[in-house]
C-alpha positions, 0 to 999 in steps of 0.5 A, spaced: 298 799 232 295 802 239 288 805 240 287 811 243 279 813 245 277 819 248 271 821 252 269 828 251 264 831 256 268 833 262 274 829 260 277 833 254 272 839 255 272 842 262 264 842 261 258 838 258 257 839 251 250 836 251 248 841 257 251 847 254 248 846 247 241 846 250 243 852 254 245 856 248 239 854 245 235 857 251 239 863 251 238 864 243 230 864 245 230 858 241 227 854 247 223 856 252 227 858 258 222 856 263 220 849 260 227 847 258 232 850 263 229 845 269 229 839 264 236 840 262 238 841 269 234 835 271 237 830 266 244 832 267 243 831 275 240 824 273 247 823 268 251 824 274 247 820 278 248 814 273 240 814 273 239 817 266 233 815 262 237 815 255 231 815 251 227 820 255 233 824 254 234 823 247 227 825 245 228 832 249 235 833 246 234 831 239 227 834 238 230 841 237 234 839 231 228 837 227 224 843 228 229 847 224 233 848 217 240 844 217 243 851 215 240 855 221 242 849 225 249 849 222 250 857 223 248 856 231 253 851 232 258 855 229 256 861 234 256 855 239 263 853 238 266 860 239 262 862 245 261 856 249 266 850 247 272 854 245 272 856 253 272 849 255 278 847 251 284 847 255 291 846 253 292 840 257 287 836 253 290 839 246 297 836 248 294 829 250 290 828 244 296 831 240 301 826 243 297 820 241 296 823 234 304 824 234 305 817 236 301 814 230 295 812 235 289 810 232 285 816 235 277 816 236 272 820 240 267 816 243 261 820 246 254 819 248 253 826 246 250 826 239 254 827 232 251 833 230 253 837 237 260 833 237 262 832 230 265 840 230 268 839 237 272 832 234 275 836 228 277 842 233 281 837 237 284 834 230 281 827 232 280 823 225 274 819 228 268 819 232 263 814 235 257 818 238 250 817 238 247 818 231 241 823 230 237 820 225 236 824 218 231 824 212 232 828 206 237 832 209 233 834 216 233 831 223 227 827 225 228 828 232 230 821 234 236 817 234 239 812 229 241 805 232 244 804 239 245 810 243 253 811 245 251 810 252 254 806 257 254 799 254 252 802 248 259 805 247 262 798 247 257 796 242 257 802 237 265 802 238 265 794 236 261 796 230 265 801 228 272 797 228 268 792 224 267 797 219 274 799 219 276 791 218 279 791 225 278 788 232 280 789 239 286 784 238 289 788 232 291 793 237 298 792 242 295 797 247 288 800 247 287 806 252 280 810 254 280 816 257 274 818 261 271 822 267 265 818 268 262 812 272 257 811 266 263 809 262 265 803 266 263 798 261 268 801 256 274 802 261 273 795 263 274 793 256 281 797 254 288 795 256 289 801 259 283 805 262 285 812 265 280 816 269 280 823 268 278 828 273 273 823 275 267 823 279 267 820 286 264 813 284 269 813 278 275 815 282 274 810 288 273 804 282 280 807 279 283 807 286 281 800 287 283 797 281 290 801 281 288 805 274 291 812 273 288 818 275 289 824 271 287 831 271 287 836 265 284 842 268 
């Protein structure tokens, strides 16, 4: 059996779902533009620079989920999928996922973005499994806090290890493991698989991939 792992933002998507979700809520008037737009942009720049405080970001990102009924959030998300996400999904990304599915690989989306935002995107790609940052819930309502380890940097490896254990699997169960990512933040997981692939990589990852002889792929 082979394992195929896919990062989402700026890898399968030609954009960032975290960033787009906040911008969508701003456009709906759910979040105050003056206050949140600058913060959203600042967090995104920190992420690209590798200096993101993931806990501060999650406090910012998950708080709006706690202020609204789940049915309303789900309705907004359906609109978000149509207006913001579908335009970011290219044919090349769909073909890449389909190839691994057709080959019978165990396919998993592994993303730092929370599972409320990414679950429907994962299903749109037909990927059967999702390992993501989990927003905590109580009595059907989001609390505004994450549950467990954020799936960010080394946390991606930790959450994936927990998922494999829950599936009765381990790394040695796979003849080949592949991870597709654009970001140097994903180096811990890229270093863990047998076949790391840099997809439209940032400058840091591109240099690292070239030094290590990793394949560099574009889905744009």
